[in-house]
N, C-alpha and C positions, 0 to 999 in steps of 0.2 A: 351326337355323332362321333364315331369311334374311328381314330386315323391308325391304321395298321402299317405306313410306311413312313419313312424320315428320309427326305432328299436331300439333307444338308449336313453334315457332320464332319468335324475336323480332329484328326489324330494330332500327336505331339511331334508329328512331322510339319506342321504348320508353323512351329517355331513360337506360338503365342498358345497353344493348346496343351493339354496336360493328359491324355490318355492314347494307348495302343489299340489295333483294329482289333485284336482280342478282347480287350476291355470291354470295348464298344458292343460286338457283338455280344458279350455276355450279358450287358444289361439291357440290349435290346432283346434278348429272349426273355431276360426276366419281367420287361414289361408286356411282353406280347405280341410285340412288333413279328411283323412276316419278311420285312426287306427294308434295308437302311442302306445309303449313300454314304460312299467315302468321297470326299469332297475337298481335298488339301486345297492351299492356296495356289496358284499358278506363279510363277517364278518372279513376278516383279513384284509382289508383295514382300517388304522386309521382313527375312527369317524364314522364308518359304523354301521348301526343297528344291533339290536341284531336279531337272527336267527327267535324269533319267531314273527318279524316283515315282514319279507320274507313270512314265513307260511302263516299268517295272512289276505295276500293278498285278499284271498277269500271273506272277507266283500267288496271290491271294485265292484262297479257296472259293470257289463261287457259292459256297454253305458254309456257317459256321454257327453251331450252337442251334442249329435249326432254323437259323435266319439268312437269309438270301442277301449276300452283298454286292452292291454293285460298283465298281471300279471305274471313277469317274474325278472330277477336278472342276474347282471355282476358278474358272479362267478370268482374268482381270481386263475389262476395257480401257484399251490404253488412250483412245482419241475419239474425236466428236467424229469419225470415219468409221465407228466400230471394231477396230481393229482390235485383235486377242493376243495376250502376250504367250500362245501356245501356238505352234503351226497346224494346221488341218492335218498334217500326217499321223501326227500324235491323236489329236481328238477324234478321229474316223475309228480309232479303236478301243476308246473307252465305251462304257456303259453307259455313263450320264454325264451330261457338261452342263454347268452352270456358269453364266456371264453375269458380272456384276462392274458396278463400278465402287471403287473406294477411292477418298481422297488421298490417298498417299501414292497413288498409282494415276489418277487424273485429275486435274483442277478441275473443281466444280465448274460449268460451264453455264451460260444463260439458258432460259427456257428451250429456246429453239435447238442448241446446240446439243443438249442433254438429251432431248427428244431424238434429234439424227443419230446420236451415237448408240441408243438402245433399238432403235430400229433397223441401221445397218449392222450390227450386232447378231439380231433376230434374222438377217437375210444369209448368215452362216449356216450351212445344212446340218452343220455337227451342234450347234448349240439346241440344248432343249429346253430348259429355263433361264428365265431372267430372275437375277435374285435379288431380294430385299428393294424392288421397285417403288416402294413408298417413302424412301428416304428424301426428307425435306431439304437437304443439301443439294440435291440432284432434281430440281424441279422439272417436270416434264407434261407434254399435253397427254394428258392420260386416256383419252379417248383414242388419240391418232395411234397411241403404244398398242393400246388392246386390239383394236382392228387389226393392227399389224401382226399383232400375235396370233390370230384366226387364220390370217392370209397365210403363215410361215409355219403354222403348227409348231408354234412355239408355247410352252407351259410357264404362267406367271405363278411367282412364289408370294404365299404370304409367310412370312418369315417370326416365329414365336421370338426371337431375341431384339427383334425392333420394337417391340412391346416393352421391352424389361431396358436395361441398360446402355444399350446400342441404338443408334440412331434416333434419338428423342423426337418427338414429334409426328412420328410415322403413322400414327392411329389412322386420322383422319383421312389421310391419303390412301390406305390400306384397305378402309372401309369401301370408299369411295372406287377403287379400283376394282374391288370385289363384287360391288354391283354391276358395274360394266363388262366385267368377266361373264356374268350370270345372264345380263340381256344379251350380249352378243354371241353367247355361246362358246366362251373360250376357256376350257378346263384349267384348274388351278390345282397345285400340289403345294403343301406345307413342309416347313424346315424347320429344325428347331434350332439350325447353325450351331449345335452344340461345340463346345471347344472343350470340353470334360465328360466322361461318359455319362455321368450322374443325369445329364440334361438330356440325353437321347431321348427321342420320343416326347419329348416337353411341348406340347402344344395346349397349356392349360389359358396362356392368356388371348391366343387365336380363339379356342371354344371361348371365353369368356365375352370377348368382341362379338362374335357371331350369335350369341342368344340375343342382341339387339338389333341385328338385321336379318332381312328376310334372305338369306342364303342357303340355297339346297344342298342335302349330302352329294346329290348327283355333279354338281359343280365342281367337286374333289376328286381325283385320282387318287388321294391317298388315304381314302378309306378301303382300298382293295389292290392287293398285289395283282390280281388278274386285270385289272384297269391299266396299272402300270406296264405291264407285259405288253399288253397289246399296244400302248401306245409307241414301245420302245420298237416294237415290230412296224409300227407305222413308220418310223424313222429309219428302218432299214438297219437296226443296229445288229453289228455281227454274232454277237452272242444270242439274242432271240430270232433269228430267223429260222 
């Protein structure tokens, strides 16, 4: 499987990341990627940028070094009702929106609470991707969540960073989620969750894992920029109308 789209990248503006948009685009181009998403953290994350930084991404060119640049955000799920830390009036003008749970922004709940938080977030029409869903600190009803993703046309992310130093213990959950996504016809994307340009497009651990499970290439949109664009059109994104 060759992935040419990375839908989860952080710039220096996230506060605990170390590269600029230009550096990310340059490395992405050198690695043969076709599209990358700039998804700095929403304002509830310590050290994150001011909301005007997220809004003003319109000044970023749509393409740099031959790589399409998606202007987005990784919004934080704040409570078990799925509320996010960014207003819909901002989200609707972005190219891509990831919604994720981080334990510095929401206290990990029980199985039912976490499941409800994710499902409610997916009901927001501007949310495109649920980030690092396999995090064992936030146990969920996987089947219910995957079925909800299909119902709401929401993508499920398989996060390479979760197999490295972040979110230890995610692998088994991610494999189970991926199998369910394939079974129920829910598209997935891969995210490097890069916090430095050298990691842009890094999917080595994802590829290693999926050597051992029967997941077809068609289950991932990240193998084709055209597939991603078709998805964004289906969500009514202004840029791709």
